[in-house]
C-alpha positions in Angstrom: 22.2 15.2 23.2 22.6 18.1 21.0 23.1 18.3 17.2 26.4 19.6 16.2 25.8 19.8 12.5 22.9 21.3 10.7 20.6 18.7 9.0 21.3 18.4 5.2 18.6 20.1 3.0 18.2 16.8 1.1 16.7 15.0 4.1 14.0 17.6 4.3 13.3 17.4 0.6 13.2 13.6 0.7 10.8 13.7 3.7 8.5 16.0 1.8 8.6 13.9 -1.4 7.9 10.8 0.7 4.9 12.5 2.4 3.5 13.6 -0.9 3.7 10.1 -2.2 2.1 8.6 0.8 -0.7 11.2 0.5 -1.3 10.4 -3.1 -1.5 6.7 -2.2 -4.0 7.5 0.5 -5.9 9.5 -2.1 -5.9 6.5 -4.5 -6.9 4.3 -1.8 -9.9 6.3 -0.7 -10.9 6.9 -4.4 -10.8 3.1 -5.2 -12.5 2.2 -1.9 -15.4 4.8 -2.4 -15.9 3.8 -6.1 -15.8 0.1 -5.4 -17.6 -0.3 -2.3 -19.9 2.7 -2.6 -21.1 2.2 -6.1 -20.8 -1.5 -6.1 -23.3 -2.2 -3.1 -26.9 -3.0 -4.1 -28.5 -5.4 -6.6 -26.3 -6.3 -9.5 -29.3 -6.0 -11.9 -29.5 -2.4 -11.0 -26.0 -1.4 -11.9 -25.2 1.2 -14.5 -22.6 0.1 -17.0 -19.7 2.1 -18.8 -18.3 0.4 -21.9 -19.9 -2.9 -20.8 -18.4 -2.7 -17.3 -20.2 -2.0 -14.1 -19.7 1.7 -13.4 -18.1 0.8 -9.9 -15.3 -1.3 -11.5 -14.8 1.1 -14.3 -14.3 4.2 -12.1 -12.3 2.3 -9.5 -10.0 0.2 -11.6 -10.0 1.5 -15.2 -10.4 5.2 -14.6 -8.7 5.5 -11.4 -5.4 4.4 -12.6 -4.8 6.8 -15.5 -6.1 9.6 -13.2 -3.6 8.7 -10.3 -0.8 8.4 -13.1 -1.5 11.9 -14.3 -1.7 13.3 -10.8 1.6 11.6 -9.9 3.2 13.0 -13.0 2.0 16.6 -12.1 3.2 16.0 -8.5 6.7 15.1 -9.7 7.0 17.9 -12.1 5.9 20.5 -9.5 7.3 19.3 -6.1 10.1 16.9 -6.7 13.6 18.2 -7.2 16.6 16.7 -8.9 19.5 16.4 -6.3 23.0 15.0 -6.0 23.0 11.8 -3.9 26.8 11.8 -3.2 28.2 13.1 0.1 29.1 17.0 -0.6 32.1 16.7 1.7 33.4 13.5 0.2 33.3 15.1 -3.3 35.6 18.0 -2.4 37.9 15.7 -0.6 38.3 13.3 -3.5 39.5 16.0 -5.9 42.3 17.2 -3.5 43.5 13.7 -2.7 47.1 13.2 -3.2 46.7 9.5 -3.9 45.1 9.9 -7.2 47.2 8.4 -10.0 47.3 9.9 -13.4 47.0 7.7 -16.8 50.6 6.6 -17.9 51.1 6.6 -21.7 
């Protein structure tokens, strides 16, 4: 089966944005996992503390969320595009429609 129409550019942009979002989620999961399980193993009496919290908890849960939020904001500003969601063909045919009625006074 051959494609008769060229794929809309918005699909390619949406796929790119989805892959970037999944990549950022994977980065956050790896960050959380390494901080929580990498720093959290061992005897609790030997933990280091930041602001009264174990460093593994602080880095994985407290510091990771603002870091991810900032990175997501930067990603949206740089890579995401504002695009129309309506069908391009439908928007031109609606303006030429003879069934449009005007307001009556």
